[in-house]
C-alpha angles and dihedrals in degrees: 000000000000119000097242133106098249090160091090099044123103108201125189114208116192123214086014094169100059139063109329093002098090092045092048091051092047096049094045091047091049087055089057101257123141101241121205104199114203118188101191116128109252091215086087106086091218096047097095092047091050092046091051092048092049094045095056118204113004135175099207135024117205110189110204106194093192100240109160114240135186111278092246091062095061096081093044094050096044093046089052090049090051090050091052089054092052130092088249089071097050089118089070111079122168097349125143117220110195111208119198094196092226098306097115115098115238 
Protein backbone atom coordinates (compact mmCIF):
# COMPACT_ATOMS: atom_id res chain seq x y z
CA UNK A 1 0.00 0.00 0.00
CA UNK A 2 1.23 3.50 -0.77
CA UNK A 3 1.88 5.89 2.09
CA UNK A 4 -0.70 8.49 1.13
CA UNK A 5 -4.07 9.44 2.58
CA UNK A 6 -6.26 8.18 -0.27
CA UNK A 7 -9.28 8.10 2.05
CA UNK A 8 -10.16 11.67 1.13
CA UNK A 9 -9.62 11.45 -2.65
CA UNK A 10 -12.50 11.20 -5.12
CA UNK A 11 -11.13 9.74 -8.35
CA UNK A 12 -13.04 9.51 -11.62
CA UNK A 13 -11.93 6.62 -13.87
CA UNK A 14 -13.23 6.69 -17.44
CA UNK A 15 -14.08 3.52 -19.40
CA UNK A 16 -13.89 1.76 -16.06
CA UNK A 17 -15.39 -1.46 -17.38
CA UNK A 18 -12.82 -2.30 -20.09
CA UNK A 19 -9.13 -3.15 -20.36
CA UNK A 20 -7.22 -1.36 -17.56
CA UNK A 21 -10.38 0.17 -16.08
CA UNK A 22 -11.28 -2.63 -13.65
CA UNK A 23 -7.66 -2.91 -12.46
CA UNK A 24 -7.38 0.86 -12.01
CA UNK A 25 -10.58 0.94 -9.97
CA UNK A 26 -9.48 -1.99 -7.82
CA UNK A 27 -6.01 -0.61 -7.03
CA UNK A 28 -7.28 2.89 -6.29
CA UNK A 29 -10.06 1.50 -4.08
CA UNK A 30 -7.56 -0.68 -2.22
CA UNK A 31 -5.59 2.50 -1.53
CA UNK A 32 -8.68 3.98 0.12
CA UNK A 33 -9.89 6.32 -2.62
CA UNK A 34 -13.54 6.84 -3.45
CA UNK A 35 -13.64 5.69 -7.07
CA UNK A 36 -16.29 6.95 -9.46
CA UNK A 37 -16.31 4.39 -12.28
CA UNK A 38 -17.71 5.71 -15.57
CA UNK A 39 -18.27 3.24 -18.41
CA UNK A 40 -18.95 5.63 -21.31
CA UNK A 41 -16.86 5.13 -24.44
CA UNK A 42 -14.34 7.94 -24.73
CA UNK A 43 -14.66 7.93 -28.53
CA UNK A 44 -17.58 10.33 -28.05
CA UNK A 45 -16.07 13.85 -27.89
CA UNK A 46 -18.53 14.88 -25.18
CA UNK A 47 -18.04 11.76 -23.03
CA UNK A 48 -15.39 13.23 -20.70
CA UNK A 49 -17.43 16.40 -20.20
CA UNK A 50 -20.53 14.34 -19.38
CA UNK A 51 -18.57 12.04 -17.04
CA UNK A 52 -17.16 15.05 -15.18
CA UNK A 53 -20.59 16.65 -14.86
CA UNK A 54 -22.14 13.43 -13.54
CA UNK A 55 -19.29 12.72 -11.09
CA UNK A 56 -19.57 16.04 -9.30
CA UNK A 57 -16.53 17.35 -7.48
CA UNK A 58 -13.47 15.14 -7.99
CA UNK A 59 -9.83 15.36 -6.98
CA UNK A 60 -8.30 13.27 -9.78
CA UNK A 61 -9.33 12.31 -13.32
CA UNK A 62 -7.86 9.08 -14.70
CA UNK A 63 -8.65 8.74 -18.40
CA UNK A 64 -8.52 5.08 -19.40
CA UNK A 65 -8.48 5.05 -23.20
CA UNK A 66 -9.13 1.31 -23.36
CA UNK A 67 -6.05 0.17 -25.24
CA UNK A 68 -5.53 -3.54 -24.61
CA UNK A 69 -2.23 -4.36 -22.96
CA UNK A 70 -0.41 -7.56 -22.07
CA UNK A 71 -1.69 -9.01 -18.79
CA UNK A 72 1.66 -8.40 -17.06
CA UNK A 73 1.35 -4.64 -17.60
CA UNK A 74 -1.86 -4.28 -15.56
CA UNK A 75 -0.17 -4.18 -12.16
CA UNK A 76 2.58 -1.83 -13.34
CA UNK A 77 0.16 0.64 -14.92
CA UNK A 78 -2.31 0.64 -12.04
CA UNK A 79 0.43 1.02 -9.44
CA UNK A 80 1.80 4.00 -11.38
CA UNK A 81 -1.70 5.52 -11.54
CA UNK A 82 -2.07 5.05 -7.78
CA UNK A 83 1.31 6.75 -7.23
CA UNK A 84 0.25 9.72 -9.37
CA UNK A 85 -2.85 10.12 -7.17
CA UNK A 86 -0.76 10.13 -3.99
CA UNK A 87 0.76 13.03 -2.05
CA UNK A 88 4.20 11.82 -3.16
CA UNK A 89 3.37 12.98 -6.71
CA UNK A 90 2.21 16.49 -5.76
CA UNK A 91 5.02 17.94 -7.88
CA UNK A 92 3.16 16.79 -11.01
CA UNK A 93 0.34 19.17 -11.91
CA UNK A 94 -1.45 19.00 -15.24
CA UNK A 95 0.97 16.60 -16.91
CA UNK A 96 -0.02 13.84 -19.30
CA UNK A 97 1.80 10.53 -18.94
CA UNK A 98 1.23 8.35 -22.01
CA UNK A 99 1.45 4.67 -21.11
CA UNK A 100 2.01 2.11 -23.85
CA UNK A 101 0.94 -0.84 -21.70
CA UNK A 102 3.92 -2.90 -22.77
CA UNK A 103 3.43 -2.63 -26.52
CA UNK A 104 6.62 -0.65 -27.29
CA UNK A 105 9.54 -2.75 -28.51
CA UNK A 106 12.66 -2.49 -26.40
